[in-house]
C-alpha positions as CSV (number, residue, x, y, z in Angstrom):
1,X,-33.5,13.6,-21.1
2,X,-34.3,17.1,-22.3
3,X,-35.2,19.9,-19.9
4,X,-38.8,21.2,-20.2
5,X,-38.9,24.9,-19.8
6,X,-41.7,26.0,-17.5
7,X,-41.9,29.8,-17.1
8,X,-42.7,31.7,-13.9
9,X,-44.9,34.6,-15.1
10,X,-45.6,36.2,-11.7
11,X,-48.7,34.1,-10.9
12,X,-46.9,31.5,-8.9
13,X,-46.5,28.7,-11.4
14,X,-46.0,25.4,-9.7
15,X,-42.9,23.6,-11.0
16,X,-41.6,26.7,-12.8
17,X,-37.9,26.5,-13.6
18,X,-37.1,29.7,-15.4
19,X,-38.0,33.4,-15.4
20,X,-37.4,33.8,-19.1
21,X,-38.9,32.3,-22.3
22,X,-36.6,31.5,-25.3
23,X,-38.3,34.3,-27.2
24,X,-37.5,36.8,-24.4
25,X,-33.9,35.6,-24.2
26,X,-33.5,35.7,-28.0
27,X,-34.8,39.3,-28.1
28,X,-32.4,40.3,-25.3
29,X,-29.3,38.5,-26.6
30,X,-30.0,39.5,-30.2
31,X,-29.3,43.1,-29.2
32,X,-25.6,42.1,-28.5
33,X,-24.0,41.7,-31.9
34,X,-21.0,40.0,-30.3
35,X,-23.0,37.3,-28.4
36,X,-25.8,36.7,-30.8
37,X,-24.0,34.2,-33.1
38,X,-23.2,31.8,-30.3
39,X,-26.7,32.0,-28.9
40,X,-28.4,31.8,-32.3
41,X,-26.5,28.6,-33.1
42,X,-28.0,26.7,-30.2
43,X,-31.0,24.4,-30.4
44,X,-34.1,25.2,-28.4
45,X,-33.3,22.3,-26.1
46,X,-29.9,23.8,-25.4
47,X,-31.4,27.2,-24.8
48,X,-34.0,25.6,-22.4
49,X,-31.2,24.0,-20.4
50,X,-29.2,27.2,-20.2
51,X,-32.2,29.3,-19.1
52,X,-33.0,26.8,-16.4
53,X,-29.4,26.6,-15.3
54,X,-29.0,30.4,-15.3
55,X,-32.3,30.9,-13.3
56,X,-31.1,28.3,-10.7
57,X,-27.6,29.8,-10.7
58,X,-28.9,33.3,-9.9
59,X,-31.6,32.2,-7.5
60,X,-29.2,30.4,-5.2
61,X,-26.6,33.1,-5.2
62,X,-28.8,36.2,-4.5
63,X,-30.3,37.1,-1.2
64,X,-33.4,38.7,-2.6
65,X,-35.2,41.6,-1.0
66,X,-38.8,41.3,0.1
67,X,-40.5,38.0,0.8
68,X,-41.7,35.1,-1.4
69,X,-45.4,35.2,-2.2
70,X,-45.6,31.4,-1.8
71,X,-42.9,29.4,0.0
72,X,-44.1,26.2,-1.7
73,X,-42.8,27.5,-5.1
74,X,-39.4,26.3,-6.3
75,X,-38.2,29.7,-7.5
76,X,-37.6,32.8,-5.4
77,X,-40.0,35.0,-7.4
78,X,-42.7,36.3,-7.3
79,X,-42.0,38.4,-4.2
80,X,-43.7,41.2,-2.4
81,X,-42.2,44.2,-0.7
82,X,-39.5,44.8,-3.3
83,X,-38.5,48.1,-4.8
84,X,-36.5,48.3,-8.0
85,X,-33.2,50.2,-8.3
86,X,-35.0,53.5,-8.8
87,X,-37.3,53.0,-5.8
88,X,-40.5,52.0,-7.6
89,X,-42.6,49.1,-6.2
90,X,-42.5,45.8,-8.0
91,X,-45.9,44.2,-8.1
92,X,-46.1,40.8,-6.4
93,X,-47.6,39.5,-9.6
94,X,-44.7,40.3,-11.9
95,X,-41.2,39.2,-12.7
96,X,-39.0,42.3,-12.9
97,X,-37.7,42.9,-16.5
98,X,-34.2,43.4,-15.1
99,X,-34.3,39.9,-13.6
100,X,-35.4,38.5,-17.0
101,X,-32.4,40.4,-18.6
102,X,-30.0,39.1,-15.9
103,X,-31.1,35.5,-16.5
104,X,-30.7,35.9,-20.3
105,X,-27.3,37.4,-19.8
106,X,-26.2,34.6,-17.4
107,X,-27.5,32.0,-19.9
108,X,-25.3,33.7,-22.5
109,X,-22.2,33.5,-20.3
110,X,-22.9,29.9,-19.5
111,X,-22.7,28.8,-23.1
112,X,-18.9,28.6,-23.0
113,X,-18.1,29.0,-19.3
114,X,-19.2,26.4,-16.8
115,X,-19.2,28.6,-13.7
116,X,-20.3,25.7,-11.5
117,X,-17.1,23.8,-12.2
118,X,-14.4,23.9,-9.5
119,X,-12.0,26.8,-10.0
120,X,-14.3,28.6,-12.4
121,X,-14.1,32.4,-12.1
122,X,-13.1,35.7,-13.7
123,X,-10.2,37.9,-13.0
124,X,-7.0,37.9,-11.0
125,X,-6.4,35.2,-8.4
126,X,-3.5,37.0,-6.6
127,X,-1.8,40.3,-6.7
128,X,1.0,41.7,-4.5
129,X,2.0,45.3,-4.3
130,X,5.0,45.8,-1.9
131,X,3.9,44.2,1.3
132,X,0.1,44.1,0.6
133,X,-1.2,41.0,-1.1
134,X,-4.8,40.5,-2.3
135,X,-6.0,37.0,-3.3
136,X,-9.1,35.1,-4.2
137,X,-10.2,32.8,-1.4
138,X,-10.8,29.3,-2.7
139,X,-14.3,29.1,-1.2
140,X,-15.4,31.9,-3.6
141,X,-14.2,30.3,-6.8
142,X,-17.6,28.9,-7.6
143,X,-19.6,32.0,-6.8
144,X,-18.6,34.4,-9.5
145,X,-21.4,36.2,-11.3
146,X,-20.5,38.4,-14.3
147,X,-20.5,42.1,-13.6
148,X,-23.3,42.8,-16.2
149,X,-25.6,40.4,-14.3
150,X,-24.7,42.0,-10.9
151,X,-25.6,45.4,-12.3
152,X,-28.9,44.2,-13.7
153,X,-29.8,42.7,-10.3
154,X,-29.0,45.9,-8.5
155,X,-31.8,46.8,-6.1
156,X,-33.5,43.4,-6.3
157,X,-31.1,41.7,-3.9
158,X,-27.5,41.3,-2.8
159,X,-24.8,38.9,-3.9
160,X,-22.4,37.8,-1.2
161,X,-18.9,38.9,-2.1
162,X,-19.5,38.7,-5.9
163,X,-15.8,39.5,-6.7
164,X,-14.5,36.8,-4.4
165,X,-11.8,39.2,-3.2
166,X,-10.7,38.8,0.4
167,X,-7.8,40.2,2.4
168,X,-5.0,38.1,3.8
169,X,-3.1,38.9,6.9
170,X,-0.9,42.0,6.4
171,X,2.6,41.4,7.7
172,X,5.7,43.5,7.4
173,X,8.6,41.8,5.8
């Protein structure tokens, strides 16, 4: 069964499942010459599914600033009492452009990388220097969000331990 894209535009759309239209995602991703070919090769149905998944993926991993305008809505936006990364108020009737960009970017990453799969993550799992060892705690393996997405969301909310890096017990050998 195909996913039907229903866009939250800031008015509190009941049943909305994405912050981004295909046209908005196309325009954002088209600017990246390296990613455009993969995205352009997808059908609209595939793009719909990726945008819904990316919206859900971000929404459940970010502790957003401010408060939801309507708790009955499925998505976390629109919100009130939120300032952007430069300190400007975001209207409770808008979806921030940086959130739209973040969803588009996340959808692009999800094309070839199922970040919801067990063990899915970026980077180093374990590194040891002399007696200090850093490692990725297994409970964070499913929580990785690409750095570009984290930077786009800066100011809108916080991602709990986006790198997944944790410290083990330090012991002398």
